[in-house]
GUSESE-693022 format. One record per residue (C-alpha): x, z, y. Coordinates in nm, 2 decimals, padded with zeros to 4 digits. Layout:
N
rec u: X w: Z v: Y .
...
//
This chain:
488
rec u: 01.32 w: 00.74 v: 01.19 .
rec u: 01.44 w: 00.38 v: 01.23 .
rec u: 01.24 w: 00.06 v: 01.22 .
rec u: 01.35 w: -00.30 v: 01.20 .
rec u: 01.09 w: -00.57 v: 01.30 .
rec u: 01.18 w: -00.93 v: 01.21 .
rec u: 00.98 w: -01.17 v: 01.43 .
rec u: 00.97 w: -01.49 v: 01.23 .
rec u: 01.02 w: -01.27 v: 00.93 .
rec u: 00.88 w: -01.53 v: 00.69 .
rec u: 01.09 w: -01.82 v: 00.82 .
rec u: 01.41 w: -01.99 v: 00.71 .
rec u: 01.66 w: -01.76 v: 00.88 .
rec u: 01.50 w: -01.45 v: 00.75 .
rec u: 01.48 w: -01.58 v: 00.39 .
rec u: 01.82 w: -01.73 v: 00.38 .
rec u: 02.02 w: -01.47 v: 00.57 .
rec u: 01.84 w: -01.16 v: 00.71 .
rec u: 01.65 w: -01.04 v: 00.40 .
rec u: 01.94 w: -01.10 v: 00.16 .
rec u: 02.17 w: -00.92 v: 00.40 .
rec u: 01.93 w: -00.62 v: 00.40 .
rec u: 01.93 w: -00.63 v: 00.02 .
rec u: 02.31 w: -00.60 v: 00.00 .
rec u: 02.31 w: -00.32 v: 00.26 .
rec u: 02.05 w: -00.14 v: 00.05 .
rec u: 02.26 w: -00.20 v: -00.27 .
rec u: 02.56 w: -00.05 v: -00.09 .
rec u: 02.36 w: 00.25 v: 00.04 .
rec u: 02.42 w: 00.15 v: 00.40 .
rec u: 02.07 w: 00.13 v: 00.54 .
rec u: 01.95 w: 00.43 v: 00.75 .
rec u: 01.74 w: 00.68 v: 00.56 .
rec u: 01.37 w: 00.61 v: 00.60 .
rec u: 01.42 w: 00.27 v: 00.76 .
rec u: 01.10 w: 00.06 v: 00.78 .
rec u: 01.13 w: -00.32 v: 00.77 .
rec u: 00.84 w: -00.51 v: 00.91 .
rec u: 00.83 w: -00.89 v: 00.89 .
rec u: 00.60 w: -01.04 v: 01.15 .
rec u: 00.50 w: -01.40 v: 01.15 .
rec u: 00.20 w: -01.63 v: 01.22 .
rec u: 00.13 w: -01.72 v: 00.85 .
rec u: -00.16 w: -01.55 v: 00.68 .
rec u: 00.01 w: -01.38 v: 00.39 .
rec u: -00.05 w: -01.05 v: 00.20 .
rec u: 00.22 w: -00.79 v: 00.17 .
rec u: 00.25 w: -00.85 v: -00.21 .
rec u: 00.28 w: -01.23 v: -00.15 .
rec u: 00.55 w: -01.18 v: 00.11 .
rec u: 00.74 w: -00.93 v: -00.12 .
rec u: 00.72 w: -01.18 v: -00.41 .
rec u: 00.85 w: -01.46 v: -00.19 .
rec u: 01.12 w: -01.24 v: -00.05 .
rec u: 01.23 w: -01.14 v: -00.40 .
rec u: 01.27 w: -01.50 v: -00.51 .
rec u: 01.49 w: -01.57 v: -00.21 .
rec u: 01.70 w: -01.25 v: -00.24 .
rec u: 01.75 w: -01.28 v: -00.61 .
rec u: 01.86 w: -01.64 v: -00.59 .
rec u: 02.12 w: -01.54 v: -00.33 .
rec u: 02.23 w: -01.22 v: -00.51 .
rec u: 02.28 w: -01.38 v: -00.84 .
rec u: 02.49 w: -01.65 v: -00.68 .
rec u: 02.71 w: -01.37 v: -00.54 .
rec u: 02.71 w: -01.18 v: -00.87 .
rec u: 02.52 w: -00.89 v: -00.73 .
rec u: 02.16 w: -00.87 v: -00.85 .
rec u: 02.05 w: -00.52 v: -00.91 .
rec u: 01.68 w: -00.46 v: -00.99 .
rec u: 01.70 w: -00.09 v: -00.88 .
rec u: 01.84 w: -00.19 v: -00.54 .
rec u: 01.57 w: -00.45 v: -00.50 .
rec u: 01.30 w: -00.19 v: -00.58 .
rec u: 01.43 w: 00.04 v: -00.31 .
rec u: 01.43 w: -00.25 v: -00.06 .
rec u: 01.09 w: -00.36 v: -00.16 .
rec u: 00.95 w: -00.02 v: -00.09 .
rec u: 01.07 w: -00.05 v: 00.27 .
rec u: 00.91 w: -00.39 v: 00.32 .
rec u: 00.59 w: -00.46 v: 00.51 .
rec u: 00.43 w: -00.78 v: 00.64 .
rec u: 00.20 w: -00.85 v: 00.93 .
rec u: 00.04 w: -01.18 v: 01.03 .
rec u: 00.05 w: -01.16 v: 01.42 .
rec u: 00.09 w: -01.38 v: 01.72 .
rec u: 00.40 w: -01.23 v: 01.87 .
rec u: 00.34 w: -01.37 v: 02.21 .
rec u: 00.01 w: -01.18 v: 02.24 .
rec u: 00.01 w: -00.81 v: 02.33 .
rec u: -00.32 w: -00.74 v: 02.17 .
rec u: -00.20 w: -00.89 v: 01.84 .
rec u: 00.12 w: -00.68 v: 01.86 .
rec u: -00.08 w: -00.36 v: 01.85 .
rec u: -00.08 w: -00.41 v: 01.48 .
rec u: 00.29 w: -00.37 v: 01.48 .
rec u: 00.28 w: -00.07 v: 01.70 .
rec u: 00.02 w: 00.09 v: 01.47 .
rec u: 00.27 w: 00.07 v: 01.18 .
rec u: 00.53 w: 00.26 v: 01.38 .
rec u: 00.57 w: 00.63 v: 01.46 .
rec u: 00.60 w: 00.69 v: 01.83 .
rec u: 00.95 w: 00.83 v: 01.80 .
rec u: 01.09 w: 00.54 v: 01.59 .
rec u: 01.42 w: 00.38 v: 01.69 .
rec u: 01.30 w: 00.02 v: 01.70 .
rec u: 01.53 w: -00.28 v: 01.66 .
rec u: 01.34 w: -00.61 v: 01.70 .
rec u: 01.51 w: -00.93 v: 01.58 .
rec u: 01.38 w: -01.26 v: 01.72 .
rec u: 01.43 w: -01.51 v: 01.44 .
rec u: 01.22 w: -01.76 v: 01.63 .
rec u: 01.26 w: -02.05 v: 01.87 .
rec u: 01.43 w: -01.95 v: 02.19 .
rec u: 01.14 w: -02.11 v: 02.38 .
rec u: 00.93 w: -01.81 v: 02.26 .
rec u: 01.18 w: -01.53 v: 02.36 .
rec u: 01.03 w: -01.47 v: 02.71 .
rec u: 00.67 w: -01.47 v: 02.58 .
rec u: 00.75 w: -01.23 v: 02.30 .
rec u: 00.94 w: -00.98 v: 02.51 .
rec u: 00.66 w: -00.98 v: 02.77 .
rec u: 00.41 w: -00.92 v: 02.49 .
rec u: 00.63 w: -00.64 v: 02.35 .
rec u: 00.65 w: -00.47 v: 02.69 .
rec u: 00.27 w: -00.49 v: 02.74 .
rec u: 00.22 w: -00.36 v: 02.38 .
rec u: 00.45 w: -00.06 v: 02.44 .
rec u: 00.72 w: -00.19 v: 02.21 .
rec u: 01.00 w: -00.21 v: 02.47 .
rec u: 01.05 w: 00.16 v: 02.52 .
rec u: 01.38 w: 00.34 v: 02.59 .
rec u: 01.45 w: 00.36 v: 02.21 .
rec u: 01.39 w: -00.01 v: 02.15 .
rec u: 01.66 w: -00.28 v: 02.12 .
rec u: 01.62 w: -00.66 v: 02.11 .
rec u: 01.83 w: -00.90 v: 01.90 .
rec u: 01.82 w: -01.27 v: 02.00 .
rec u: 01.96 w: -01.56 v: 01.81 .
rec u: 02.15 w: -01.86 v: 01.96 .
rec u: 02.10 w: -02.11 v: 02.11 .
rec u: 01.98 w: -01.93 v: 02.42 .
rec u: 01.91 w: -02.23 v: 02.65 .
rec u: 02.07 w: -02.57 v: 02.66 .
rec u: 02.26 w: -02.52 v: 02.99 .
rec u: 02.33 w: -02.25 v: 03.24 .
rec u: 02.00 w: -02.28 v: 03.42 .
rec u: 01.78 w: -02.26 v: 03.11 .
rec u: 01.99 w: -01.97 v: 02.97 .
rec u: 01.94 w: -01.77 v: 03.29 .
rec u: 01.56 w: -01.85 v: 03.28 .
rec u: 01.53 w: -01.72 v: 02.92 .
rec u: 01.76 w: -01.43 v: 02.97 .
rec u: 01.59 w: -01.31 v: 03.29 .
rec u: 01.27 w: -01.29 v: 03.09 .
rec u: 01.44 w: -01.08 v: 02.83 .
rec u: 01.59 w: -00.85 v: 03.09 .
rec u: 01.25 w: -00.78 v: 03.25 .
rec u: 01.17 w: -00.58 v: 02.94 .
rec u: 01.52 w: -00.47 v: 02.81 .
rec u: 01.82 w: -00.36 v: 03.01 .
rec u: 02.16 w: -00.52 v: 02.92 .
rec u: 02.27 w: -00.23 v: 02.70 .
rec u: 01.97 w: -00.29 v: 02.48 .
rec u: 02.01 w: -00.67 v: 02.45 .
rec u: 02.21 w: -00.79 v: 02.15 .
rec u: 02.29 w: -01.16 v: 02.17 .
rec u: 02.40 w: -01.26 v: 01.83 .
rec u: 02.67 w: -01.51 v: 01.72 .
rec u: 02.70 w: -01.47 v: 01.35 .
rec u: 03.06 w: -01.59 v: 01.34 .
rec u: 03.16 w: -01.26 v: 01.50 .
rec u: 03.02 w: -01.08 v: 01.19 .
rec u: 03.26 w: -01.26 v: 00.96 .
rec u: 03.52 w: -01.03 v: 00.80 .
rec u: 03.81 w: -01.27 v: 00.88 .
rec u: 03.71 w: -01.29 v: 01.24 .
rec u: 03.72 w: -00.91 v: 01.27 .
rec u: 04.05 w: -00.92 v: 01.07 .
rec u: 04.19 w: -01.13 v: 01.35 .
rec u: 04.15 w: -00.83 v: 01.59 .
rec u: 04.31 w: -00.60 v: 01.33 .
rec u: 04.60 w: -00.85 v: 01.28 .
rec u: 04.67 w: -00.88 v: 01.65 .
rec u: 04.63 w: -00.53 v: 01.77 .
rec u: 04.70 w: -00.32 v: 01.46 .
rec u: 05.05 w: -00.46 v: 01.40 .
rec u: 05.37 w: -00.47 v: 01.61 .
rec u: 05.51 w: -00.78 v: 01.45 .
rec u: 05.25 w: -01.03 v: 01.59 .
rec u: 05.14 w: -00.92 v: 01.94 .
rec u: 05.50 w: -00.95 v: 02.10 .
rec u: 05.50 w: -01.31 v: 01.97 .
rec u: 05.14 w: -01.39 v: 02.08 .
rec u: 05.22 w: -01.59 v: 02.39 .
rec u: 05.36 w: -01.92 v: 02.53 .
rec u: 05.72 w: -01.82 v: 02.45 .
rec u: 05.67 w: -01.86 v: 02.08 .
rec u: 05.34 w: -02.03 v: 02.02 .
rec u: 05.34 w: -02.41 v: 02.06 .
rec u: 04.96 w: -02.47 v: 02.03 .
rec u: 04.64 w: -02.34 v: 01.87 .
rec u: 04.38 w: -02.54 v: 01.67 .
rec u: 04.02 w: -02.44 v: 01.60 .
rec u: 03.82 w: -02.65 v: 01.36 .
rec u: 03.46 w: -02.60 v: 01.25 .
rec u: 03.38 w: -02.89 v: 01.02 .
rec u: 03.06 w: -02.94 v: 00.82 .
rec u: 03.02 w: -03.19 v: 00.54 .
rec u: 02.65 w: -03.21 v: 00.56 .
rec u: 02.45 w: -03.42 v: 00.82 .
rec u: 02.17 w: -03.33 v: 01.06 .
rec u: 01.90 w: -03.45 v: 00.82 .
rec u: 01.55 w: -03.34 v: 00.92 .
rec u: 01.69 w: -03.10 v: 01.19 .
rec u: 01.74 w: -03.40 v: 01.42 .
rec u: 01.46 w: -03.31 v: 01.67 .
rec u: 01.65 w: -02.98 v: 01.75 .
rec u: 01.99 w: -03.14 v: 01.72 .
rec u: 01.91 w: -03.44 v: 01.93 .
rec u: 01.83 w: -03.20 v: 02.22 .
rec u: 02.16 w: -03.00 v: 02.19 .
rec u: 02.43 w: -03.21 v: 02.03 .
rec u: 02.76 w: -03.07 v: 01.90 .
rec u: 02.88 w: -02.96 v: 02.24 .
rec u: 02.59 w: -02.72 v: 02.31 .
rec u: 02.52 w: -02.63 v: 01.95 .
rec u: 02.87 w: -02.53 v: 01.85 .
rec u: 03.13 w: -02.54 v: 02.13 .
rec u: 02.93 w: -02.32 v: 02.37 .
rec u: 02.91 w: -02.03 v: 02.13 .
rec u: 03.10 w: -02.03 v: 01.80 .
rec u: 03.41 w: -02.22 v: 01.92 .
rec u: 03.45 w: -02.04 v: 02.25 .
rec u: 03.40 w: -01.70 v: 02.09 .
rec u: 03.68 w: -01.78 v: 01.84 .
rec u: 03.90 w: -01.90 v: 02.13 .
rec u: 03.84 w: -01.58 v: 02.32 .
rec u: 03.94 w: -01.36 v: 02.02 .
rec u: 04.26 w: -01.55 v: 01.98 .
rec u: 04.35 w: -01.56 v: 02.35 .
rec u: 04.23 w: -01.23 v: 02.50 .
rec u: 04.45 w: -00.96 v: 02.62 .
rec u: 04.47 w: -00.63 v: 02.43 .
rec u: 04.17 w: -00.41 v: 02.53 .
rec u: 04.23 w: -00.05 v: 02.61 .
rec u: 04.02 w: 00.05 v: 02.31 .
rec u: 03.74 w: -00.08 v: 02.09 .
rec u: 03.47 w: 00.03 v: 02.32 .
rec u: 03.22 w: -00.27 v: 02.34 .
rec u: 03.28 w: -00.33 v: 02.71 .
rec u: 03.66 w: -00.30 v: 02.68 .
rec u: 03.66 w: -00.58 v: 02.42 .
rec u: 03.40 w: -00.80 v: 02.61 .
rec u: 03.58 w: -00.75 v: 02.94 .
rec u: 03.89 w: -00.92 v: 02.80 .
rec u: 03.68 w: -01.21 v: 02.65 .
rec u: 03.53 w: -01.28 v: 02.99 .
rec u: 03.87 w: -01.30 v: 03.15 .
rec u: 03.96 w: -01.57 v: 02.90 .
rec u: 03.65 w: -01.77 v: 02.99 .
rec u: 03.72 w: -01.73 v: 03.36 .
rec u: 04.07 w: -01.87 v: 03.30 .
rec u: 03.96 w: -02.18 v: 03.11 .
rec u: 04.06 w: -02.49 v: 03.31 .
rec u: 03.74 w: -02.69 v: 03.40 .
rec u: 03.72 w: -03.04 v: 03.25 .
rec u: 03.69 w: -03.28 v: 03.54 .
rec u: 03.55 w: -03.64 v: 03.53 .
rec u: 03.91 w: -03.76 v: 03.59 .
rec u: 04.04 w: -03.58 v: 03.28 .
rec u: 03.75 w: -03.61 v: 03.05 .
rec u: 03.86 w: -03.93 v: 02.87 .
rec u: 04.21 w: -03.79 v: 02.82 .
rec u: 04.12 w: -03.45 v: 02.69 .
rec u: 03.78 w: -03.49 v: 02.52 .
rec u: 03.64 w: -03.70 v: 02.24 .
rec u: 03.27 w: -03.77 v: 02.16 .
rec u: 03.17 w: -03.91 v: 01.83 .
rec u: 02.87 w: -03.98 v: 01.61 .
rec u: 02.88 w: -04.04 v: 01.23 .
rec u: 02.79 w: -04.37 v: 01.08 .
rec u: 02.72 w: -04.43 v: 00.71 .
rec u: 03.00 w: -04.34 v: 00.47 .
rec u: 03.08 w: -04.13 v: 00.16 .
rec u: 03.09 w: -03.75 v: 00.15 .
rec u: 03.21 w: -03.57 v: -00.16 .
rec u: 03.16 w: -03.89 v: -00.37 .
rec u: 02.80 w: -03.95 v: -00.26 .
rec u: 02.67 w: -04.21 v: -00.01 .
rec u: 02.58 w: -04.06 v: 00.33 .
rec u: 02.35 w: -04.21 v: 00.59 .
rec u: 02.43 w: -04.25 v: 00.95 .
rec u: 02.29 w: -04.02 v: 01.22 .
rec u: 02.08 w: -04.31 v: 01.36 .
rec u: 01.93 w: -04.37 v: 01.01 .
rec u: 01.84 w: -04.00 v: 00.97 .
rec u: 01.69 w: -03.99 v: 01.32 .
rec u: 01.51 w: -04.32 v: 01.27 .
rec u: 01.64 w: -04.49 v: 01.58 .
rec u: 01.97 w: -04.50 v: 01.78 .
rec u: 02.07 w: -04.20 v: 01.99 .
rec u: 02.34 w: -04.11 v: 02.23 .
rec u: 02.37 w: -03.76 v: 02.09 .
rec u: 02.72 w: -03.65 v: 01.98 .
rec u: 02.77 w: -03.51 v: 01.63 .
rec u: 03.14 w: -03.46 v: 01.69 .
rec u: 03.34 w: -03.31 v: 01.97 .
rec u: 03.72 w: -03.26 v: 02.01 .
rec u: 03.86 w: -03.10 v: 02.32 .
rec u: 04.21 w: -03.01 v: 02.45 .
rec u: 04.16 w: -02.70 v: 02.65 .
rec u: 04.40 w: -02.50 v: 02.87 .
rec u: 04.39 w: -02.14 v: 02.97 .
rec u: 04.55 w: -02.09 v: 03.31 .
rec u: 04.71 w: -01.75 v: 03.29 .
rec u: 05.05 w: -01.61 v: 03.23 .
rec u: 05.02 w: -01.56 v: 02.85 .
rec u: 04.90 w: -01.91 v: 02.77 .
rec u: 05.03 w: -02.13 v: 03.05 .
rec u: 05.14 w: -02.46 v: 02.89 .
rec u: 04.98 w: -02.38 v: 02.54 .
rec u: 04.71 w: -02.63 v: 02.46 .
rec u: 04.41 w: -02.52 v: 02.26 .
rec u: 04.27 w: -02.80 v: 02.04 .
rec u: 03.91 w: -02.76 v: 01.93 .
rec u: 03.70 w: -02.99 v: 01.71 .
rec u: 03.37 w: -02.96 v: 01.54 .
rec u: 03.14 w: -03.21 v: 01.37 .
rec u: 02.89 w: -03.30 v: 01.11 .
rec u: 02.95 w: -03.52 v: 00.80 .
rec u: 03.32 w: -03.45 v: 00.81 .
rec u: 03.54 w: -03.47 v: 00.50 .
rec u: 03.48 w: -03.11 v: 00.40 .
rec u: 03.32 w: -02.79 v: 00.51 .
rec u: 03.60 w: -02.60 v: 00.68 .
rec u: 03.64 w: -02.34 v: 00.95 .
rec u: 03.99 w: -02.24 v: 01.05 .
rec u: 04.21 w: -02.12 v: 01.33 .
rec u: 04.57 w: -02.24 v: 01.33 .
rec u: 04.84 w: -02.06 v: 01.53 .
rec u: 05.13 w: -02.31 v: 01.54 .
rec u: 05.46 w: -02.14 v: 01.63 .
rec u: 05.74 w: -02.33 v: 01.80 .
rec u: 06.04 w: -02.46 v: 01.61 .
rec u: 06.36 w: -02.26 v: 01.59 .
rec u: 06.57 w: -02.33 v: 01.90 .
rec u: 06.86 w: -02.44 v: 01.69 .
rec u: 06.88 w: -02.51 v: 01.32 .
rec u: 07.20 w: -02.40 v: 01.14 .
rec u: 07.09 w: -02.58 v: 00.82 .
rec u: 07.19 w: -02.93 v: 00.92 .
rec u: 06.98 w: -03.23 v: 00.99 .
rec u: 07.04 w: -03.46 v: 00.69 .
rec u: 06.82 w: -03.52 v: 00.39 .
rec u: 07.00 w: -03.25 v: 00.19 .
rec u: 06.89 w: -02.97 v: 00.42 .
rec u: 06.54 w: -02.94 v: 00.27 .
rec u: 06.20 w: -02.94 v: 00.41 .
rec u: 06.21 w: -02.74 v: 00.73 .
rec u: 05.87 w: -02.65 v: 00.88 .
rec u: 05.77 w: -02.45 v: 01.18 .
rec u: 05.60 w: -02.12 v: 01.12 .
rec u: 05.22 w: -02.14 v: 01.10 .
rec u: 04.95 w: -01.87 v: 01.08 .
rec u: 04.62 w: -02.00 v: 00.94 .
rec u: 04.30 w: -01.79 v: 00.96 .
rec u: 04.04 w: -01.95 v: 00.73 .
rec u: 03.67 w: -01.86 v: 00.76 .
rec u: 03.52 w: -02.13 v: 00.54 .
rec u: 03.50 w: -02.23 v: 00.26 .
rec u: 03.71 w: -01.93 v: 00.16 .
rec u: 03.82 w: -01.64 v: 00.38 .
rec u: 04.19 w: -01.60 v: 00.40 .
rec u: 04.48 w: -01.54 v: 00.64 .
rec u: 04.81 w: -01.70 v: 00.55 .
rec u: 05.15 w: -01.73 v: 00.71 .
rec u: 05.39 w: -02.01 v: 00.64 .
rec u: 05.76 w: -01.91 v: 00.66 .
rec u: 06.09 w: -02.07 v: 00.55 .
rec u: 06.26 w: -01.96 v: 00.23 .
rec u: 06.57 w: -02.06 v: 00.04 .
rec u: 06.50 w: -02.31 v: -00.23 .
rec u: 06.62 w: -02.17 v: -00.57 .
rec u: 06.93 w: -02.33 v: -00.71 .
rec u: 07.31 w: -02.36 v: -00.69 .
rec u: 07.33 w: -02.64 v: -00.44 .
rec u: 07.65 w: -02.64 v: -00.24 .
rec u: 07.44 w: -02.65 v: 00.08 .
rec u: 07.16 w: -02.41 v: 00.13 .
rec u: 06.83 w: -02.58 v: 00.11 .
rec u: 06.50 w: -02.45 v: 00.26 .
rec u: 06.14 w: -02.48 v: 00.16 .
rec u: 05.82 w: -02.35 v: 00.32 .
rec u: 05.63 w: -02.09 v: 00.14 .
rec u: 05.27 w: -01.98 v: 00.22 .
rec u: 05.21 w: -01.60 v: 00.20 .
rec u: 04.85 w: -01.48 v: 00.19 .
rec u: 04.78 w: -01.17 v: 00.39 .
rec u: 04.43 w: -01.13 v: 00.25 .
rec u: 04.29 w: -00.85 v: 00.04 .
rec u: 04.41 w: -00.85 v: -00.33 .
rec u: 04.70 w: -01.08 v: -00.27 .
rec u: 04.98 w: -00.83 v: -00.25 .
rec u: 05.07 w: -00.83 v: -00.62 .
rec u: 04.89 w: -00.52 v: -00.72 .
rec u: 04.59 w: -00.70 v: -00.87 .
rec u: 04.31 w: -00.54 v: -00.67 .
rec u: 03.98 w: -00.72 v: -00.70 .
rec u: 03.88 w: -00.88 v: -00.37 .
rec u: 03.57 w: -00.73 v: -00.21 .
rec u: 03.25 w: -00.93 v: -00.22 .
rec u: 03.23 w: -01.18 v: 00.06 .
rec u: 02.97 w: -01.03 v: 00.29 .
rec u: 02.70 w: -01.23 v: 00.47 .
rec u: 02.80 w: -01.21 v: 00.84 .
rec u: 02.46 w: -01.08 v: 00.93 .
rec u: 02.51 w: -00.76 v: 00.73 .
rec u: 02.77 w: -00.63 v: 00.98 .
rec u: 02.56 w: -00.74 v: 01.28 .
rec u: 02.23 w: -00.59 v: 01.15 .
rec u: 02.40 w: -00.26 v: 01.10 .
rec u: 02.57 w: -00.26 v: 01.44 .
rec u: 02.25 w: -00.36 v: 01.62 .
rec u: 02.05 w: -00.08 v: 01.45 .
rec u: 02.33 w: 00.16 v: 01.55 .
rec u: 02.34 w: 00.03 v: 01.91 .
rec u: 02.70 w: -00.09 v: 01.88 .
rec u: 02.73 w: -00.41 v: 02.09 .
rec u: 03.11 w: -00.48 v: 02.03 .
rec u: 03.04 w: -00.79 v: 01.82 .
rec u: 02.76 w: -00.92 v: 02.04 .
rec u: 02.78 w: -01.15 v: 02.34 .
rec u: 02.73 w: -01.00 v: 02.69 .
rec u: 02.54 w: -01.18 v: 02.96 .
rec u: 02.84 w: -01.27 v: 03.17 .
rec u: 03.02 w: -01.40 v: 02.86 .
rec u: 02.73 w: -01.64 v: 02.79 .
rec u: 02.71 w: -01.74 v: 03.16 .
rec u: 03.08 w: -01.83 v: 03.18 .
rec u: 03.06 w: -02.02 v: 02.85 .
rec u: 02.77 w: -02.22 v: 02.97 .
rec u: 02.94 w: -02.29 v: 03.31 .
rec u: 03.24 w: -02.44 v: 03.12 .
rec u: 03.03 w: -02.64 v: 02.88 .
rec u: 02.81 w: -02.77 v: 03.17 .
rec u: 03.13 w: -02.89 v: 03.34 .
rec u: 03.22 w: -03.09 v: 03.02 .
rec u: 02.87 w: -03.24 v: 03.00 .
rec u: 02.88 w: -03.34 v: 03.37 .
rec u: 03.23 w: -03.49 v: 03.33 .
rec u: 03.11 w: -03.70 v: 03.04 .
rec u: 02.81 w: -03.83 v: 03.24 .
rec u: 03.01 w: -03.90 v: 03.55 .
rec u: 03.30 w: -04.08 v: 03.37 .
rec u: 03.08 w: -04.24 v: 03.11 .
rec u: 03.28 w: -04.11 v: 02.82 .
rec u: 03.18 w: -04.34 v: 02.53 .
rec u: 03.04 w: -04.23 v: 02.20 .
rec u: 03.28 w: -04.32 v: 01.92 .
rec u: 03.16 w: -04.40 v: 01.57 .
rec u: 03.33 w: -04.23 v: 01.27 .
rec u: 03.25 w: -04.29 v: 00.90 .
rec u: 03.09 w: -04.00 v: 00.72 .
rec u: 03.34 w: -03.83 v: 00.50 .
rec u: 03.63 w: -03.86 v: 00.74 .
rec u: 03.78 w: -03.61 v: 00.99 .
rec u: 03.61 w: -03.78 v: 01.29 .
rec u: 03.70 w: -04.06 v: 01.53 .
rec u: 04.05 w: -04.20 v: 01.55 .
rec u: 04.07 w: -04.07 v: 01.91 .
rec u: 04.05 w: -03.71 v: 01.78 .
rec u: 04.37 w: -03.76 v: 01.60 .
rec u: 04.53 w: -03.93 v: 01.90 .
rec u: 04.44 w: -03.62 v: 02.10 .
rec u: 04.72 w: -03.45 v: 01.92 .
rec u: 04.95 w: -03.73 v: 01.81 .
rec u: 04.99 w: -03.83 v: 02.18 .
rec u: 05.15 w: -03.49 v: 02.23 .
rec u: 05.36 w: -03.52 v: 01.90 .
rec u: 05.14 w: -03.28 v: 01.72 .
rec u: 04.89 w: -03.32 v: 01.43 .
rec u: 04.58 w: -03.15 v: 01.30 .
rec u: 04.63 w: -02.91 v: 01.01 .
rec u: 04.37 w: -03.12 v: 00.82 .
rec u: 04.44 w: -03.47 v: 00.93 .
rec u: 04.39 w: -03.69 v: 00.62 .
rec u: 04.12 w: -03.95 v: 00.64 .
//
């Protein structure tokens, strides 16, 4: 039998993401037979109270996605249990162990503050919950630099060997991110072009229209660099840049991602002002509504960056000379996550250079993750008409499901945690972050942080509702390039 224990099971992450994900997996008949789901948290709450609160959260999410099914909920509710425990205390965790059979395959998900990880795994080990059939899933952020990551991770490793540690980055559970792997390595038309001979540059944008709000105590400690670049952005960069793995074995894929991180050129203090931008939002207008500044939300001034843009280079044969532009920020013009593969211009145009030749654009592959999931390719096509000279126009072809003219309905957009929960319970670590991956990512990010400190890179203001500081645009315009979304 299988058991899933959600530490912090009554909290925000569980109610917004984990429990709705489990509902959808139940509805699609994907949960293991006999799976027990135990939510464990400090709050004194009865099982009926917890189930009622869970139903409210799940039903709200399911109705928004057009997928509420009372029968599926009843089946999930029958699996649910709740225990009020102190997860850092071995004696308290005996209540969890008493709910399990000795031969249960246990997956423990730590939906709690990383500061508690070490205490919880120590208590789990002392309570007999870290046996050879137990796995641990830990949420980011794990640490705020390399040293703190190693301290937390070492505590986890005292109880769980690497093959049973699942470091989660929910971006890797997104369908479009996994489609990037399929696109590259399942087709012969892309991989031969996936190099510095044909690709001019790569852009990775993770933009959020909302501000920090009452999360500022957490955010002020991390900032955009540690909160987003160290995990989400570098993981997306690795998937774009990695060499073809020999197979889809977890270590084959993760070995190639580590090679990319090792090839990332360090950001030095001398280069920091030229290749990085730090910003913080000031008051502005987002989606037609007034938006406060970060300082106003925090209650006092702060030197924490809410925006980061970086021009990164990967020093290997495939990517030599190809810049990777990354940007992420709060209170930007819109919520958007995308990867742009910008191909080089044709070496010689036969269509003339005057105004009658049409609108000639370079090929561009765009992988959109938010607000909608899509993969599109822009190519040149003849403009219809009987003009004496052939005129061209760019056309955007969607490569996504249901866009091939046959009218299939697109599948429901899954919560990223659905895939990751299934994989963790099955012991498949392909879409999870290995220890050496996290170490190399932290090393690179720590270099950026040190370079900022040593060269005193200034914090640039940007109005809420824009695409960030002017310097972020100059990062590309200085190289005769432009962001895919560049309008103010």
